[in-house]
C-alpha positions, -999 to +999 in steps of 0.1 A: +066-218+254+070-180+253+076-159+285+058-124+283+069-093+301+042-068+300+027-038+317+064-025+325+064+005+345+098+022+358+116+014+326+112+008+289+108-024+267+142-019+251+159-016+284+145-048+298+151-067+267+188-055+266+192-064+304+178-099+297+199-105+268+229-094+289+219-117+317+215-146+293+251-139+281+263-147+316+240-175+322+238-211+314+208-204+293+201-190+256+169-178+243+153-156+216+143-120+232+121-099+212+101-068+216+069-069+198+039-046+204+052-029+235+062-060+256+092-085+259+090-119+246+114-145+255+114-177+234+131-208+226+148-211+262+175-238+262+207-246+281+239-238+266+252-272+275+234-305+272+226-328+302+203-357+311+165-345+307+132-363+316+109-333+317+099-303+334+079-314+365+082-307+402+093-335+425+116-364+418+113-382+385+084-406+384+092-443+389+078-466+362+076-501+358+095-496+324+127-478+327+129-449+304+163-439+297+171-401+300+180-382+270+209-360+267+194-327+257+195-289+261+158-286+273+153-272+309+139-293+335+121-284+368+149-266+389+163-251+356+131-233+348+129-220+384+164-207+379+156-192+347+126-175+364+150-161+389+170-147+365+142-129+348+133-116+382+170-106+392+170-085+361+136-067+368+146-061+405+181-048+395+163-023+371+138-016+398+106-017+376+072-032+378+061-057+353+040-088+348+056-119+337+041-152+329+044-181+307+019-206+296+028-228+329+036-203+355+031-167+367+066-154+375+060-117+386+030-094+394+042-057+393+069-053+417+065-087+434+083-116+424+074-153+429+096-168+455+079-203+458+069-227+430+049-258+441+033-287+420+007-314+423+003-348+413-017-358+384-045-383+383-022-414+375-003-407+407+031-408+389+034-376+371+031-341+384+030-305+370+036-270+384+008-250+399+003-219+378-001-196+407+007-194+443-006-178+476+001-138+478+026-144+506+049-161+480+053-128+462+078-104+476+092-070+465+129-075+462+137-043+443+169-031+456+174-060+479+193-093+477+171-116+461+166-151+475+165-180+455+130-194+449+118-226+468+104-256+449+097-292+457+125-313+472+140-338+445+129-316+416+157-324+389+179-298+374+203-272+385+188-244+405+213-216+396+214-192+366+248-180+365+274-197+342+298-196+369+274-214+393+280-187+422+243-189+430+240-226+429+226-248+461+236-279+441+225-303+414+197-327+419+206-360+398+180-382+384+172-412+401+145-438+389 
């Protein structure tokens, strides 16, 4: 999955890419950051350290008749992705620029307005869930030059909600429960 930052106004592609790389160096994530064709692409996003992993989903891990053991991986889970999205938005807010940011799963920013709430919905089987691609307009806020809030997301979503390696922005770890 690639994150694409495009339609950048108030800065340039190289400055945005450099600031994203700097934030990554201070974070618990690593990724490839490239600048093809006037946009910034972020690919191969992973955690720096392995942890239990069951999937990128909102809400608690689905309860299944057959227990599936968690794998120990560097893949991001739900709250990890929300934290990563916050990191990207924190960088863009700090620079003070407008940009459109999206992945194949979620819209993260529209111009000056960062997404501040992530919701999901249950799938047909009632066990699994997925993220809503977009959200209501009131959940996009212009936080340039202000202290940015951590984004909201469904209770019990697994992962760690902070992006900094030092954990200074953490609200806590949501453990896996089956």
